[in-house]
PDB file with SEQRES, HELIX, SHEET and CRYST1 records, atoms N, CA, C and O in Angstrom:
SEQRES   1 A   61  UNK UNK UNK UNK UNK UNK UNK UNK UNK UNK UNK UNK UNK          
SEQRES   2 A   61  UNK UNK UNK UNK UNK UNK UNK UNK UNK UNK UNK UNK UNK          
SEQRES   3 A   61  UNK UNK UNK UNK UNK UNK UNK UNK UNK UNK UNK UNK UNK          
SEQRES   4 A   61  UNK UNK UNK UNK UNK UNK UNK UNK UNK UNK UNK UNK UNK          
SEQRES   5 A   61  UNK UNK UNK UNK UNK UNK UNK UNK UNK                          
HELIX    1 AA1 UNK A    6  UNK A   60  1                                  55    
CRYST1    1.000    1.000    1.000  90.00  90.00  90.00 P 1           1          
ATOM      1  N   UNK A   1      -0.686 -36.650   1.679  1.00  0.00           N  
ATOM      2  CA  UNK A   1      -0.723 -37.898   0.843  1.00  0.00           C  
ATOM      3  C   UNK A   1      -1.713 -37.754  -0.238  1.00  0.00           C  
ATOM      4  O   UNK A   1      -1.348 -37.900  -1.404  1.00  0.00           O  
ATOM      5  N   UNK A   2      -2.970 -37.473   0.061  1.00  0.00           N  
ATOM      6  CA  UNK A   2      -4.004 -37.309  -0.919  1.00  0.00           C  
ATOM      7  C   UNK A   2      -4.208 -35.860  -1.299  1.00  0.00           C  
ATOM      8  O   UNK A   2      -4.744 -35.605  -2.378  1.00  0.00           O  
ATOM      9  N   UNK A   3      -3.829 -34.925  -0.512  1.00  0.00           N  
ATOM     10  CA  UNK A   3      -3.853 -33.566  -0.781  1.00  0.00           C  
ATOM     11  C   UNK A   3      -5.305 -32.973  -0.511  1.00  0.00           C  
ATOM     12  O   UNK A   3      -5.729 -32.017  -1.161  1.00  0.00           O  
ATOM     13  N   UNK A   4      -6.013 -33.577   0.452  1.00  0.00           N  
ATOM     14  CA  UNK A   4      -7.256 -33.069   0.758  1.00  0.00           C  
ATOM     15  C   UNK A   4      -7.123 -31.819   1.651  1.00  0.00           C  
ATOM     16  O   UNK A   4      -6.398 -31.795   2.646  1.00  0.00           O  
ATOM     17  N   UNK A   5      -7.841 -30.826   1.245  1.00  0.00           N  
ATOM     18  CA  UNK A   5      -7.794 -29.579   2.080  1.00  0.00           C  
ATOM     19  C   UNK A   5      -9.059 -29.527   2.958  1.00  0.00           C  
ATOM     20  O   UNK A   5      -9.863 -30.459   2.970  1.00  0.00           O  
ATOM     21  N   UNK A   6      -9.208 -28.441   3.674  1.00  0.00           N  
ATOM     22  CA  UNK A   6     -10.312 -28.287   4.547  1.00  0.00           C  
ATOM     23  C   UNK A   6     -11.675 -28.238   3.815  1.00  0.00           C  
ATOM     24  O   UNK A   6     -12.661 -28.844   4.233  1.00  0.00           O  
ATOM     25  N   UNK A   7     -11.670 -27.489   2.713  1.00  0.00           N  
ATOM     26  CA  UNK A   7     -12.905 -27.484   1.883  1.00  0.00           C  
ATOM     27  C   UNK A   7     -13.388 -28.802   1.374  1.00  0.00           C  
ATOM     28  O   UNK A   7     -14.577 -29.118   1.407  1.00  0.00           O  
ATOM     29  N   UNK A   8     -12.421 -29.579   0.895  1.00  0.00           N  
ATOM     30  CA  UNK A   8     -12.774 -30.941   0.408  1.00  0.00           C  
ATOM     31  C   UNK A   8     -13.343 -31.792   1.480  1.00  0.00           C  
ATOM     32  O   UNK A   8     -14.324 -32.504   1.266  1.00  0.00           O  
ATOM     33  N   UNK A   9     -12.703 -31.726   2.711  1.00  0.00           N  
ATOM     34  CA  UNK A   9     -13.130 -32.616   3.795  1.00  0.00           C  
ATOM     35  C   UNK A   9     -14.563 -32.157   4.277  1.00  0.00           C  
ATOM     36  O   UNK A   9     -15.378 -32.995   4.663  1.00  0.00           O  
ATOM     37  N   UNK A  10     -14.844 -30.848   4.247  1.00  0.00           N  
ATOM     38  CA  UNK A  10     -16.137 -30.384   4.631  1.00  0.00           C  
ATOM     39  C   UNK A  10     -17.260 -30.880   3.635  1.00  0.00           C  
ATOM     40  O   UNK A  10     -18.368 -31.248   4.025  1.00  0.00           O  
ATOM     41  N   UNK A  11     -16.874 -30.856   2.333  1.00  0.00           N  
ATOM     42  CA  UNK A  11     -17.788 -31.323   1.334  1.00  0.00           C  
ATOM     43  C   UNK A  11     -18.097 -32.783   1.470  1.00  0.00           C  
ATOM     44  O   UNK A  11     -19.236 -33.229   1.330  1.00  0.00           O  
ATOM     45  N   UNK A  12     -17.039 -33.517   1.747  1.00  0.00           N  
ATOM     46  CA  UNK A  12     -17.230 -35.025   1.969  1.00  0.00           C  
ATOM     47  C   UNK A  12     -18.070 -35.281   3.190  1.00  0.00           C  
ATOM     48  O   UNK A  12     -18.949 -36.143   3.178  1.00  0.00           O  
ATOM     49  N   UNK A  13     -17.803 -34.528   4.259  1.00  0.00           N  
ATOM     50  CA  UNK A  13     -18.606 -34.658   5.517  1.00  0.00           C  
ATOM     51  C   UNK A  13     -20.068 -34.365   5.306  1.00  0.00           C  
ATOM     52  O   UNK A  13     -20.939 -35.048   5.844  1.00  0.00           O  
ATOM     53  N   UNK A  14     -20.331 -33.336   4.511  1.00  0.00           N  
ATOM     54  CA  UNK A  14     -21.746 -32.993   4.194  1.00  0.00           C  
ATOM     55  C   UNK A  14     -22.397 -34.101   3.380  1.00  0.00           C  
ATOM     56  O   UNK A  14     -23.535 -34.476   3.662  1.00  0.00           O  
ATOM     57  N   UNK A  15     -21.732 -34.615   2.414  1.00  0.00           N  
ATOM     58  CA  UNK A  15     -22.317 -35.701   1.532  1.00  0.00           C  
ATOM     59  C   UNK A  15     -22.498 -36.990   2.412  1.00  0.00           C  
ATOM     60  O   UNK A  15     -23.519 -37.663   2.268  1.00  0.00           O  
ATOM     61  N   UNK A  16     -21.554 -37.342   3.302  1.00  0.00           N  
ATOM     62  CA  UNK A  16     -21.814 -38.446   4.193  1.00  0.00           C  
ATOM     63  C   UNK A  16     -22.966 -38.258   5.119  1.00  0.00           C  
ATOM     64  O   UNK A  16     -23.697 -39.212   5.389  1.00  0.00           O  
ATOM     65  N   UNK A  17     -23.161 -37.065   5.618  1.00  0.00           N  
ATOM     66  CA  UNK A  17     -24.261 -36.746   6.494  1.00  0.00           C  
ATOM     67  C   UNK A  17     -25.628 -36.823   5.701  1.00  0.00           C  
ATOM     68  O   UNK A  17     -26.643 -37.258   6.246  1.00  0.00           O  
ATOM     69  N   UNK A  18     -25.611 -36.415   4.489  1.00  0.00           N  
ATOM     70  CA  UNK A  18     -26.863 -36.481   3.685  1.00  0.00           C  
ATOM     71  C   UNK A  18     -27.191 -37.897   3.356  1.00  0.00           C  
ATOM     72  O   UNK A  18     -28.366 -38.260   3.319  1.00  0.00           O  
ATOM     73  N   UNK A  19     -26.191 -38.722   3.112  1.00  0.00           N  
ATOM     74  CA  UNK A  19     -26.420 -40.105   2.738  1.00  0.00           C  
ATOM     75  C   UNK A  19     -26.785 -41.006   3.930  1.00  0.00           C  
ATOM     76  O   UNK A  19     -27.712 -41.814   3.866  1.00  0.00           O  
ATOM     77  N   UNK A  20     -26.045 -40.839   4.980  1.00  0.00           N  
ATOM     78  CA  UNK A  20     -26.182 -41.739   6.120  1.00  0.00           C  
ATOM     79  C   UNK A  20     -26.665 -41.091   7.409  1.00  0.00           C  
ATOM     80  O   UNK A  20     -26.603 -41.705   8.474  1.00  0.00           O  
ATOM     81  N   UNK A  21     -27.144 -39.860   7.321  1.00  0.00           N  
ATOM     82  CA  UNK A  21     -27.537 -39.062   8.532  1.00  0.00           C  
ATOM     83  C   UNK A  21     -28.512 -39.805   9.434  1.00  0.00           C  
ATOM     84  O   UNK A  21     -28.331 -39.751  10.651  1.00  0.00           O  
ATOM     85  N   UNK A  22     -29.483 -40.461   8.955  1.00  0.00           N  
ATOM     86  CA  UNK A  22     -30.464 -41.100   9.778  1.00  0.00           C  
ATOM     87  C   UNK A  22     -29.910 -42.347  10.519  1.00  0.00           C  
ATOM     88  O   UNK A  22     -30.445 -42.768  11.545  1.00  0.00           O  
ATOM     89  N   UNK A  23     -28.832 -42.909   9.967  1.00  0.00           N  
ATOM     90  CA  UNK A  23     -28.288 -44.166  10.511  1.00  0.00           C  
ATOM     91  C   UNK A  23     -27.063 -43.894  11.360  1.00  0.00           C  
ATOM     92  O   UNK A  23     -26.592 -44.823  12.017  1.00  0.00           O  
ATOM     93  N   UNK A  24     -26.514 -42.695  11.396  1.00  0.00           N  
ATOM     94  CA  UNK A  24     -25.379 -42.409  12.121  1.00  0.00           C  
ATOM     95  C   UNK A  24     -25.504 -42.518  13.634  1.00  0.00           C  
ATOM     96  O   UNK A  24     -24.606 -43.065  14.274  1.00  0.00           O  
ATOM     97  N   UNK A  25     -26.591 -42.015  14.234  1.00  0.00           N  
ATOM     98  CA  UNK A  25     -26.717 -42.152  15.742  1.00  0.00           C  
ATOM     99  C   UNK A  25     -26.692 -43.636  16.169  1.00  0.00           C  
ATOM    100  O   UNK A  25     -25.992 -43.968  17.125  1.00  0.00           O  
ATOM    101  N   UNK A  26     -27.398 -44.498  15.523  1.00  0.00           N  
ATOM    102  CA  UNK A  26     -27.437 -45.835  15.862  1.00  0.00           C  
ATOM    103  C   UNK A  26     -26.095 -46.512  15.584  1.00  0.00           C  
ATOM    104  O   UNK A  26     -25.706 -47.378  16.368  1.00  0.00           O  
ATOM    105  N   UNK A  27     -25.372 -46.181  14.536  1.00  0.00           N  
ATOM    106  CA  UNK A  27     -24.176 -46.742  14.275  1.00  0.00           C  
ATOM    107  C   UNK A  27     -23.111 -46.304  15.271  1.00  0.00           C  
ATOM    108  O   UNK A  27     -22.263 -47.102  15.671  1.00  0.00           O  
ATOM    109  N   UNK A  28     -23.154 -45.065  15.660  1.00  0.00           N  
ATOM    110  CA  UNK A  28     -22.221 -44.651  16.715  1.00  0.00           C  
ATOM    111  C   UNK A  28     -22.460 -45.197  18.047  1.00  0.00           C  
ATOM    112  O   UNK A  28     -21.528 -45.410  18.823  1.00  0.00           O  
ATOM    113  N   UNK A  29     -23.751 -45.443  18.350  1.00  0.00           N  
ATOM    114  CA  UNK A  29     -24.104 -46.163  19.587  1.00  0.00           C  
ATOM    115  C   UNK A  29     -23.559 -47.543  19.649  1.00  0.00           C  
ATOM    116  O   UNK A  29     -22.987 -47.980  20.647  1.00  0.00           O  
ATOM    117  N   UNK A  30     -23.753 -48.234  18.532  1.00  0.00           N  
ATOM    118  CA  UNK A  30     -23.180 -49.600  18.437  1.00  0.00           C  
ATOM    119  C   UNK A  30     -21.710 -49.635  18.451  1.00  0.00           C  
ATOM    120  O   UNK A  30     -21.144 -50.586  18.992  1.00  0.00           O  
ATOM    121  N   UNK A  31     -21.036 -48.676  17.899  1.00  0.00           N  
ATOM    122  CA  UNK A  31     -19.606 -48.571  17.955  1.00  0.00           C  
ATOM    123  C   UNK A  31     -19.137 -48.390  19.389  1.00  0.00           C  
ATOM    124  O   UNK A  31     -18.207 -49.059  19.838  1.00  0.00           O  
ATOM    125  N   UNK A  32     -19.784 -47.487  20.097  1.00  0.00           N  
ATOM    126  CA  UNK A  32     -19.466 -47.270  21.471  1.00  0.00           C  
ATOM    127  C   UNK A  32     -19.640 -48.529  22.366  1.00  0.00           C  
ATOM    128  O   UNK A  32     -18.795 -48.816  23.213  1.00  0.00           O  
ATOM    129  N   UNK A  33     -20.723 -49.251  22.162  1.00  0.00           N  
ATOM    130  CA  UNK A  33     -20.946 -50.500  22.868  1.00  0.00           C  
ATOM    131  C   UNK A  33     -19.878 -51.522  22.541  1.00  0.00           C  
ATOM    132  O   UNK A  33     -19.444 -52.274  23.415  1.00  0.00           O  
ATOM    133  N   UNK A  34     -19.448 -51.555  21.276  1.00  0.00           N  
ATOM    134  CA  UNK A  34     -18.448 -52.516  20.854  1.00  0.00           C  
ATOM    135  C   UNK A  34     -17.151 -52.213  21.512  1.00  0.00           C  
ATOM    136  O   UNK A  34     -16.445 -53.127  21.937  1.00  0.00           O  
ATOM    137  N   UNK A  35     -16.793 -50.902  21.619  1.00  0.00           N  
ATOM    138  CA  UNK A  35     -15.538 -50.502  22.278  1.00  0.00           C  
ATOM    139  C   UNK A  35     -15.546 -50.891  23.756  1.00  0.00           C  
ATOM    140  O   UNK A  35     -14.565 -51.417  24.281  1.00  0.00           O  
ATOM    141  N   UNK A  36     -16.705 -50.615  24.432  1.00  0.00           N  
ATOM    142  CA  UNK A  36     -16.806 -50.999  25.791  1.00  0.00           C  
ATOM    143  C   UNK A  36     -16.601 -52.464  26.034  1.00  0.00           C  
ATOM    144  O   UNK A  36     -15.894 -52.856  26.962  1.00  0.00           O  
ATOM    145  N   UNK A  37     -17.237 -53.305  25.178  1.00  0.00           N  
ATOM    146  CA  UNK A  37     -17.134 -54.746  25.301  1.00  0.00           C  
ATOM    147  C   UNK A  37     -15.694 -55.187  25.045  1.00  0.00           C  
ATOM    148  O   UNK A  37     -15.174 -56.065  25.733  1.00  0.00           O  
ATOM    149  N   UNK A  38     -15.061 -54.576  24.058  1.00  0.00           N  
ATOM    150  CA  UNK A  38     -13.655 -54.886  23.779  1.00  0.00           C  
ATOM    151  C   UNK A  38     -12.743 -54.571  25.001  1.00  0.00           C  
ATOM    152  O   UNK A  38     -11.888 -55.382  25.355  1.00  0.00           O  
ATOM    153  N   UNK A  39     -12.923 -53.438  25.613  1.00  0.00           N  
ATOM    154  CA  UNK A  39     -12.150 -53.058  26.743  1.00  0.00           C  
ATOM    155  C   UNK A  39     -12.420 -54.025  27.886  1.00  0.00           C  
ATOM    156  O   UNK A  39     -11.482 -54.380  28.600  1.00  0.00           O  
ATOM    157  N   UNK A  40     -13.671 -54.472  28.096  1.00  0.00           N  
ATOM    158  CA  UNK A  40     -13.938 -55.494  29.122  1.00  0.00           C  
ATOM    159  C   UNK A  40     -13.223 -56.775  28.820  1.00  0.00           C  
ATOM    160  O   UNK A  40     -12.684 -57.389  29.740  1.00  0.00           O  
ATOM    161  N   UNK A  41     -13.184 -57.217  27.583  1.00  0.00           N  
ATOM    162  CA  UNK A  41     -12.484 -58.415  27.205  1.00  0.00           C  
ATOM    163  C   UNK A  41     -11.035 -58.334  27.456  1.00  0.00           C  
ATOM    164  O   UNK A  41     -10.423 -59.277  27.958  1.00  0.00           O  
ATOM    165  N   UNK A  42     -10.455 -57.189  27.106  1.00  0.00           N  
ATOM    166  CA  UNK A  42      -9.002 -56.989  27.254  1.00  0.00           C  
ATOM    167  C   UNK A  42      -8.701 -57.032  28.823  1.00  0.00           C  
ATOM    168  O   UNK A  42      -7.760 -57.694  29.259  1.00  0.00           O  
ATOM    169  N   UNK A  43      -9.491 -56.341  29.589  1.00  0.00           N  
ATOM    170  CA  UNK A  43      -9.296 -56.312  31.030  1.00  0.00           C  
ATOM    171  C   UNK A  43      -9.430 -57.720  31.554  1.00  0.00           C  
ATOM    172  O   UNK A  43      -8.595 -58.137  32.357  1.00  0.00           O  
ATOM    173  N   UNK A  44     -10.425 -58.471  31.151  1.00  0.00           N  
ATOM    174  CA  UNK A  44     -10.593 -59.829  31.620  1.00  0.00           C  
ATOM    175  C   UNK A  44      -9.405 -60.737  31.318  1.00  0.00           C  
ATOM    176  O   UNK A  44      -8.984 -61.549  32.141  1.00  0.00           O  
ATOM    177  N   UNK A  45      -8.874 -60.563  30.082  1.00  0.00           N  
ATOM    178  CA  UNK A  45      -7.695 -61.359  29.678  1.00  0.00           C  
ATOM    179  C   UNK A  45      -6.455 -60.951  30.545  1.00  0.00           C  
ATOM    180  O   UNK A  45      -5.659 -61.812  30.920  1.00  0.00           O  
ATOM    181  N   UNK A  46      -6.308 -59.682  30.846  1.00  0.00           N  
ATOM    182  CA  UNK A  46      -5.238 -59.225  31.665  1.00  0.00           C  
ATOM    183  C   UNK A  46      -5.382 -59.711  33.087  1.00  0.00           C  
ATOM    184  O   UNK A  46      -4.385 -60.069  33.714  1.00  0.00           O  
ATOM    185  N   UNK A  47      -6.566 -59.734  33.605  1.00  0.00           N  
ATOM    186  CA  UNK A  47      -6.796 -60.198  34.925  1.00  0.00           C  
ATOM    187  C   UNK A  47      -6.515 -61.745  35.039  1.00  0.00           C  
ATOM    188  O   UNK A  47      -5.948 -62.241  36.011  1.00  0.00           O  
ATOM    189  N   UNK A  48      -6.954 -62.436  33.983  1.00  0.00           N  
ATOM    190  CA  UNK A  48      -6.687 -63.852  33.929  1.00  0.00           C  
ATOM    191  C   UNK A  48      -5.215 -64.177  33.862  1.00  0.00           C  
ATOM    192  O   UNK A  48      -4.757 -65.119  34.507  1.00  0.00           O  
ATOM    193  N   UNK A  49      -4.445 -63.387  33.066  1.00  0.00           N  
ATOM    194  CA  UNK A  49      -3.000 -63.621  32.869  1.00  0.00           C  
ATOM    195  C   UNK A  49      -2.363 -63.301  34.204  1.00  0.00           C  
ATOM    196  O   UNK A  49      -1.453 -64.032  34.594  1.00  0.00           O  
ATOM    197  N   UNK A  50      -2.756 -62.279  34.937  1.00  0.00           N  
ATOM    198  CA  UNK A  50      -2.082 -61.946  36.177  1.00  0.00           C  
ATOM    199  C   UNK A  50      -2.389 -62.983  37.233  1.00  0.00           C  
ATOM    200  O   UNK A  50      -1.529 -63.327  38.044  1.00  0.00           O  
ATOM    201  N   UNK A  51      -3.632 -63.490  37.226  1.00  0.00           N  
ATOM    202  CA  UNK A  51      -4.050 -64.496  38.154  1.00  0.00           C  
ATOM    203  C   UNK A  51      -3.211 -65.768  37.885  1.00  0.00           C  
ATOM    204  O   UNK A  51      -2.794 -66.463  38.811  1.00  0.00           O  
ATOM    205  N   UNK A  52      -2.989 -66.035  36.632  1.00  0.00           N  
ATOM    206  CA  UNK A  52      -2.267 -67.299  36.267  1.00  0.00           C  
ATOM    207  C   UNK A  52      -0.826 -67.153  36.664  1.00  0.00           C  
ATOM    208  O   UNK A  52      -0.220 -68.118  37.128  1.00  0.00           O  
ATOM    209  N   UNK A  53      -0.240 -65.950  36.494  1.00  0.00           N  
ATOM    210  CA  UNK A  53       1.174 -65.762  36.877  1.00  0.00           C  
ATOM    211  C   UNK A  53       1.312 -65.858  38.394  1.00  0.00           C  
ATOM    212  O   UNK A  53       2.288 -66.418  38.893  1.00  0.00           O  
ATOM    213  N   UNK A  54       0.320 -65.305  39.146  1.00  0.00           N  
ATOM    214  CA  UNK A  54       0.391 -65.399  40.594  1.00  0.00           C  
ATOM    215  C   UNK A  54       0.281 -66.872  41.050  1.00  0.00           C  
ATOM    216  O   UNK A  54       0.967 -67.280  41.988  1.00  0.00           O  
ATOM    217  N   UNK A  55      -0.542 -67.630  40.416  1.00  0.00           N  
ATOM    218  CA  UNK A  55      -0.699 -69.085  40.729  1.00  0.00           C  
ATOM    219  C   UNK A  55       0.662 -69.829  40.450  1.00  0.00           C  
ATOM    220  O   UNK A  55       1.090 -70.684  41.226  1.00  0.00           O  
ATOM    221  N   UNK A  56       1.283 -69.475  39.360  1.00  0.00           N  
ATOM    222  CA  UNK A  56       2.570 -70.117  39.130  1.00  0.00           C  
ATOM    223  C   UNK A  56       3.630 -69.753  40.097  1.00  0.00           C  
ATOM    224  O   UNK A  56       4.456 -70.590  40.462  1.00  0.00           O  
ATOM    225  N   UNK A  57       3.634 -68.459  40.550  1.00  0.00           N  
ATOM    226  CA  UNK A  57       4.639 -68.036  41.518  1.00  0.00           C  
ATOM    227  C   UNK A  57       4.422 -68.729  42.844  1.00  0.00           C  
ATOM    228  O   UNK A  57       5.398 -69.108  43.492  1.00  0.00           O  
ATOM    229  N   UNK A  58       3.196 -68.911  43.276  1.00  0.00           N  
ATOM    230  CA  UNK A  58       2.894 -69.553  44.591  1.00  0.00           C  
ATOM    231  C   UNK A  58       3.181 -71.048  44.546  1.00  0.00           C  
ATOM    232  O   UNK A  58       3.539 -71.624  45.573  1.00  0.00           O  
ATOM    233  N   UNK A  59       3.035 -71.703  43.383  1.00  0.00           N  
ATOM    234  CA  UNK A  59       3.339 -73.114  43.316  1.00  0.00           C  
ATOM    235  C   UNK A  59       4.860 -73.360  43.209  1.00  0.00           C  
ATOM    236  O   UNK A  59       5.350 -74.394  43.663  1.00  0.00           O  
ATOM    237  N   UNK A  60       5.577 -72.445  42.631  1.00  0.00           N  
ATOM    238  CA  UNK A  60       7.019 -72.533  42.448  1.00  0.00           C  
ATOM    239  C   UNK A  60       7.772 -72.268  43.764  1.00  0.00           C  
ATOM    240  O   UNK A  60       8.871 -72.794  43.941  1.00  0.00           O  
ATOM    241  N   UNK A  61       7.227 -71.483  44.677  1.00  0.00           N  
ATOM    242  CA  UNK A  61       7.829 -71.090  45.896  1.00  0.00           C  
ATOM    243  C   UNK A  61       7.840 -72.226  46.889  1.00  0.00           C  
ATOM    244  O   UNK A  61       8.328 -72.063  48.008  1.00  0.00           O  
TER     245      UNK A  61                                                      
END                                                                             
């Protein structure tokens, strides 16, 4: 699509590391925590939906 080769990607990665290198570890840590919280929220919503469907099944029977 953009025609980036391996050399161009390496150059961009080096520039990003030079500009944001000191902030990357904390940013990646925060990203990891966000993903974990998102997964917990999705699992909680799934659990709630399954509990709701079980309640409906028992009241209809």
